[in-house]
Each structure stands twice: as C-alpha cells, then as structure tokens.
Steps between C-alpha positions, in 0.01 A plus 500: 500500500682187388838344555743309275856389540729550203861391527495514884340847505154548653303723262216687672246596237261779602170563322397859426283505815778360716751744340269790580439381856872468557557852363236638745657313795848636404354845479361477851829360617672798336271746679568318833883501454481864386318593820751319719817615325524879534769525231257381231233752598756779547637455149155445341574145377158369368342202671465285186870542438570371849286193468588435136870520567474268793344227288733568207797407721310190618462385141870579436599277795286220365665519160855520641445202722304306233238418765190673358370740242181696453293533176241776505195566287503889488186524289355760736809722503406690178133551606611633839717758320221597257256531787733730688539741204125487446448631855763767427289611195179499705668730755587753228230756477551744215505791735786340686700410184490859395689585813798292377550765233847618424662267757373200307671622188825563681494156666423336162799670336728405790395136469563513130848653539581239767431228245754658256758525775445130579573395140806719494630341820441145349686576182785673692550202736471254218804662346683469834398141587496352152136401536322476168269795425179310492558360847611835630188670362281238669649636828405854400171675454346180349503320839517805729216714354332222298502228768467131459255530201731708287801295604334183389384650174839655397688200650310263271579722198871497585493122550359465145775724377775275636532603858371190675516631860274801413190382688700390806706817514190718463316313770805514734550876443125571555506293816808671639343839415168402665684395822713813514206724412300400805808497726627851427182693433374528863839569654581777250163670557548471879849657470367793300204549733704484820789707369281774371243485788210439255139430568185473299343837419168471689399840378515399134158542342554186305485289815172671588369426158596142527313471835189671355495305175569163650299548826264229600260751664450265794259283303507127565549291196252222436615157373359606159718815512806288568415265222460795258840640594663160449312451172629837377857382574447176314333672203784752467755217521321295232439782255838664559702184441305456172578850387866456592502189273344694210757781548782252505388350169459841349849619590664162446651476853409382849280752679454461882155367584486703820536822307172444320330397820622810682378740236159321461470537880580871484225538235253300706575703814447834331188393310353360823553846667276641227230223460510342852472140379605363833605605850876519461695477823868589477616344834361169395663506157824638645512216753441237233784659292736487792430134553551418131826690485652331804389155376649565159840594637508226764427239231750652253783502762435156648509330165835649397767227462812660642711205399432563128685837533820366647669438168424853390678684782757687302467762228118496501482552874770767472285686253188474712689623815627794295141572400394493864785726612441749217122525565548532872753785456284671232195476726675655801701773328308583179150364480393586861591876453334512151175357638490770760713377795179444701319204645325411175843499324640258758211258458524522122867417521407178684258428220754577220745258671225238495391519138837632371673181617221241516126556440220736562352286783840523668465881487170487666625267767792736567273800529251310716776412751594865508138614530438258782784656701486867410169581338319516165633669180202507269697657217752210509236238502330656204795586279743211556261213396394683179850574395646167610222290346474665163631852422869415547465248213450789261864597557657177617392275214614704196836603648572137606424372153735765367776376734442143382500586134823691538691250715354164410558384149211325325222648719205575271286674759 
C-alpha cells in the first residue's frame, strides 16, 4: 500500500494483495452485520453485498469531500471467478447433470426469451425518452444478460461508431444491473417461498444421489490428498482458460474464460470417477468455491465508483429500473409457475434475477443466501450456472446483434 497526494486529495493505492485482504475483511464484516441485523438475513441479502456496499459508500464520501480516494489492483478478481466456476464443474457428476433433463431446457429457453424482452424494453423506452438506440441497447440484454464484459465490448464498438459515451454507459448499466440483481433476488425468492409455504423436497432421489456421489465416506484426507484436489482445480482453470481463448479466436468474439474452466472441470470430475486418479472430496472443493465466490463479489462491489454513475442517472437508469421491474414481475407471475411452482422454482427465480440483471456469480450468491436460510436446491445449483454462464449466449447473442443491425446504422456486426 502506498499514499500520494494529488491536488489536495489523498490517494490510497492498494496492491493486489492488500486489495484482496480488504475484500476478505469486508466480507467478514458483511457476515457480522448480517448476523446482527435480522432484516438482512430475513430477506436473504448476501454478506458480500453488505460489506461491499458499506465500503462503496465510504469511497463515495471520500470523493464528494475531496479528502481521499482509493485505487485498487483487482488482478485476483478474475481468477477468483474462474476458480469458483471450476469448483462448480468439479461438483457436476454426469449422473447428476442428467437429472437436470427437461427442466434445464425450459430454464434455458426462459432465459433466452428474457433477453429478447429486455431488448424490446430498451428500444421502447428509447423512443419515449429520446435516448439514442445504441445507448438504450447497452441498457438492455447486452449489460443485463451479458454483464460487464459484453457491455465493455459492445460499448467500445459503439464508441468507434461515433457514440463516445458507449463504454461509460455500458459500464454504468451493467453496474446498476449487478447491484439490483443481488438486491432483489433473495427477497423475491423469500416471498415466493413464504407465500406458497415451500420447502426443499427431502424425498427427492436427486438429493440422495448427490449425497452418495459426493460423500466423503468418513475418510480423513491427507495433506497430499488436499494438494491433489487443489492441483486439479488449478489445472482445470489453466487448461479451461486456454480453451476459452482458442474458442474466442475461432468464433471471432469474446468467450468467457470461466466457461472453458467449468467444462474442463466437469470432464475431469467424470473421468476421475472412472479412472480414480485422485481422492476427490466434494466438501473440500465446495468450500473452496464458496470462498472464491464471496471474495470475487466482495472485491467487485467494493471497487465500484458510485460517483462515476451520478451523471448517468436519467434515461439509462430508467431503462435499467424498468428491466428490474419487468424481470421481477415475470419471475413471480410467469416464470415461477412455468418452472413448477415449487421450492426449486423459487430458488431458480433468485438465480435468474442474479444473472438476468448482472452476472452468473450474482445468481449463485443469491441462491446461496436462499439455501443458507431455507435449504439446498440441487437442481437450481446445477441448471442456473450452466445456462447463465454459457447456454443463454446461444440465444442472447444472435438476437442482440439482430437488434443492433436493425436499429443502429453503420453496424457491421
């Protein structure tokens, strides 16, 4: 950590290690506050959101007063996300994935249709507010389903086409969506669960299968066993990110690194079940994944600069709020009944609100907050990450490009 004063403002420059340490501290503070404030637990507000938001307002106060500012090195943020999805893949035994079956297809189609609705909302409100179509579309499925990565990519393209605020608008819309996604997901699931008196189906054979397949069998892991499990995670991360890079070059577009890591991990898990290369222990891997996810989101939220969004409160925020309202209403009155109007459906709605407004890690955080209060939904934790991380792009990307080509002149695609 270093300090420098520029024009009367104290700049606090955090190294990547200091940034990570601060994210961990804020995460623990978030858990402590969440434990003390019953409202936060009652409405399933995730701990990293509590800690991250607290610090975000501290940085906002520093900027407004001109007294201090933080500069973070978030180098570890992306590896944390990749590590989490790798552990998701290692938890996906083929025998479990088969149990997703028809419900996975239904959820995938729902997510794809949601992305189309989001683009329609953007165009409709652009006509009402007078916002230019590129900026409006950046507040649609690009930022809501696509997240910060897609927002930055498309925003850069629009900037080169003569819409200079493209990158800023995309980042702002994605940020607003991320914030709303983690704020509404848990409360909506809670409302559905409480209103319909839902509970996990403990008689479901799938839960028994999960316990049998992932059981530790009471064996104590040696240090070498732990090292092998960690090495498997690192190997899947390394190979998976390389594969994602190759796929991106092949298709001529950005391809999420964590998608490759997740699917390599799935392959390793199922091959290991056949050839027994090492003693896989699900509780260990699952615990590592939980830590990685919480650190990722804590770091992502604490490094948001709220003051950079103030000038954009207007049409862009109006569109994002409309997206939030539409998805909440759809989740409650349409999607929840389609998914089966049961406990799994409620948890999946929390997940959809996470990745449908922000990012797939937000979906997992939402579902984890619900799980911690009400119980596990193995179907939700299998289906939502697969759809949110990759499958939805099969529908979202082509239809979004079609919208852009139709409404934005000069877009070459």
